[in-house]
N, C-alpha and C positions, 0 to 999 in steps of 0.2 A: 576426686569424685564429689560433686555437690550433694548436700544432704538437706532434709527438711528439718523443721523445728524440733521434731521428736527424735532426731538422730538417725532416721532411715534415709536410704538413698533417694535422691530425686529421680522418680521413675522415668520421666520423659527424657532427661539427659542420658540416663543409663540405657534406655531402649534405643536411642539413636546410636550410642556407642556399640551396643550389641549387634545391631543390624549391620553397621558398617564394618564390624570386625568378624562377621560370621565365618568367613573362610579361615581366618587366623585362629578362631576359637576351636575349630575342628582339629587342629594340631595340638601338640602337647605343650604349647607355649604360654597358655593362660594359667598362671599359677602352677600348683602341683597337682597334676591329674594322674592319679595312680591307675585308674581304669578308664581310659579315655572313651571306651565304647559306652560307658554308663553316664557320660557327661554330654548333654546336648551341645551341638555346635552353636546354639543360640543362647546358651548360658554364659554368664559373665563371672569369672572367678579371678579375684585379685588377692584373696586371702589364702588360708592354708586348709587343705582338705586332708582328712584321714584316709585310710584305705577303704575300698569298697563303698565309697559314697556314690550317690546318684543324684544328678541335677537335671530337671526337665527344662524345656525351652523357657527362656527369659527369667530363670532363677538367677539371683544376684548374691554374690558373696564379696563384700567390700574389703578393701585393703585392711589388714590387721585383724580381721575376723578369723576365728578358728572353728572348724567343723570336725566333730569326732568321727571315729571309724563307723562305717555302716549307716550313716545318716542319709536321709532322703529329703531333697527339696523339690517340691512339685512346682508346676508352672507359676511364674510370677512371685514366688516366695522370695523374700529378701532379708539378708542379714547385714546389719550395718557394721561399720568399722569398729574393731575392738570387742565385738560381742563374742561370746564363747558358747558353742553348742556342744553338748556331750555326745557320747557314742549312741548309735541306734535311735536317734531322734527322727521324727517325721514332721516336716513343715508342709502343710497342705497349701493349696492354691491361695495366693495373695496374703499369706501370713507374713507379718512384719516383726522383725526382732531389732530393737534399737541398740545403739551404742551403750555399753555399760551393763548389758544384760548377760546373765549366766544361766544356761539351762543345764540341768543334770542329765544323766544318761536315761535313755528311753522316754523322753518327753515327747508328747504329741501336741502340736498346735493345729487346730482345725481351720478351715477356710476363713480368711479375713480376720483372724485373731491379731490384735495389736498388743505387743508385749514391750513396754517401755514408752510411756507417754508422759510428757511434762504437764502438770496442772497449770492452769492459767486463770487468774482472777478477772482480767479485762474490765476492772472497775465495777462490775456488778456484784461480785461476791463480798460477803461481810468480813472475810478474813483473808489475809495474804498467805498463799501456800508456802510452806517450807519443806524442802525435801532434798535428799541426796540423789544424784543421778546414777543409781545402781538398782539392780533388781535381780533376785535369785529365785529360781524355781527348782525344786528338788527332784530327785530321780523318780521316774515312773509317773509323773503328773500328766494330766490331760487338760488342755485349755480349749473350751468350746468355740464354735464358729461365732465370729463377730464379738467375742469377749474383748474387753479393754482392761489392761493391767497397767497402772501408773508406775512411775519410778518410785524407789524407796519402799518396795514391798518384798517380803520374804514369804515363800510358800514352801511348806515341808513336803517330804516325799509322799508319793502315792495319793495326792489330793486331786480331786476332780472339780474343775471350774466349768459351769455350764454355759450354754450358748447365750450370748448377749449380756453376760454378767459384767459388772463394772467394779473394780477394786482400786480404791484411791490410795494415795501416798500414805506411808506410815503403817500400813496394815501388816500384821504378823500373823500368819496362819500356820497351824501345826500340821502334823502328818495325818494321812488317811481321812481327810475332811471332804465334805461335799458342800460346795457352794453352787447351788443349782441355777436353773435358767432365769435370767433377768433379775438376779439378786444384785443389790447395790450395797457395797461396803464403803461407807464414807471414811474420812481420814482417821488415822491412828486407832483403828479397830484391832483388838487383840483376840485371837481365836485359838483355843487350845487344840488338843489332839482329838481325832475321831468325832468332831462336831459335824452336825448336819443342819444346813440352812436351806430351806426349800424355796420353790419358785416365787418370784415377785415380792420377796421380802426386802425391806429397807432397814439396814443396820446403821444407825446414826454415828457420827464422829465421837470417838472416845469410849465406845462401848467395849466391854470385856465379856467374853463368852468362854467359860471354863470347859475342861475336858468332858467329852461324852454327852454334852447337851444336845437337845433337839429343838430346833426352831422351825415351826411349820410354815406353810405358805401364807403369803400376804400379811405377814406380821409387820407392823409399823412401830418405829421407835423415834424418840425425840431427845434432844439434849439441851434445850433452851426454853425456859418458861417466859422469856420476854423477847421474842424474835424480832419485834419491830423497833427495839431500842438499840443504840450503838453497842457494838460487840464488846464484851468483856470476857476474855478467855477464862478467867478464874471462875466465872459462874457457869460455864458450860460443863455438863455432866451427863455422859451417856449411861444407860442402864448397865447393870452387872448381872449376868445370868450364871448361876452357880453350876458346879459339876453335876452332870446327870439330870439337870432340870429339863422340863418339857414345857414349851410354849405353844399353845394350840393355834389353829388357823385363824387369821384375822384379829388376833389380839393386838392391843395397843399398849406400849410401854412408855410411860412418861419420864421426863428427865430425872436421872439420879436414882431411880428405884433399883433395889437389889432383890433378886429372886434367889432364894436359898438353894443349897445343894439338894437335889432330888425332889424339888417342889414341882407342882403342876399348875400351869395357868390354862384355864379352859378356853375353848374357842370363843372369840369375840369379846373376851374380858378386857376391861380398861384398867390397867394397873397404875394406881396413883400413889401407892405407898409400898414399903418393903413387904416381901412375902417370906415367912419363916421357912427354914429348911424342912423339907418333907411335907409341907402343907399343900392343900389343893384349894385354889381360889377361882371364883367365877363371878360374872356379872359386871355391872357398870354402876358404881366403881366395884372393882374386884374385892370380894371378901371370902373368908373361909366358910365352907359349908359343912 
């Protein structure tokens, strides 16, 4: 079965095969169909299904993929060769799971979520991406509609990724986190447990956010004070947000700043230097009040 560059099945080729094989698919000859009445005759199954799975029309499970017991693939969802889907997962319409992806039990992918994308520089980016072609999403996670998660990402259990979020390669996200709608996590971001990052916030490459921190909506961060000069990896430094710290709406965090544990950055503040643990800063530039 032909595949796209991100490891998913070529939909047009697969659709032609499904349509031509519809009568054959209605029998139990397509892979392992434990409950044939739950498998649409227009689904294509070449991988392995657990018991009590359900596949809607035009769902695709490629050769070598494994689907856990009780999982549901809705119309046009597709799972690429070698991907592993846990028990009781739900893949909504047009959700795509690429080769090398592992989903834990009870994971839900909403419509058009893309899980497993290879980054590409195409000559315009300042750095050449480096990544491993694997991706792990823990038990009980939910991935929002149109979210994109790149390869070489690990997400802990019971984490929610909102609609249209983008998580780049190298990200490590802990358990019970919230990465809300339209949040972008750039490369090599480290996020602890129980962290909340709210809508439309950008977390720059190399940022570290410790346990229980709260980052409000429309926060911007940067990691390079000389963005128009040739890239030097050693000078790039994302902010560090300490455990239990709060960053208010619309704040700006400049490269390399450290916000201490339990500190508060007021809404709209521009942080140009380190913030001590437990301090409250506000203004442009941000200062203790």
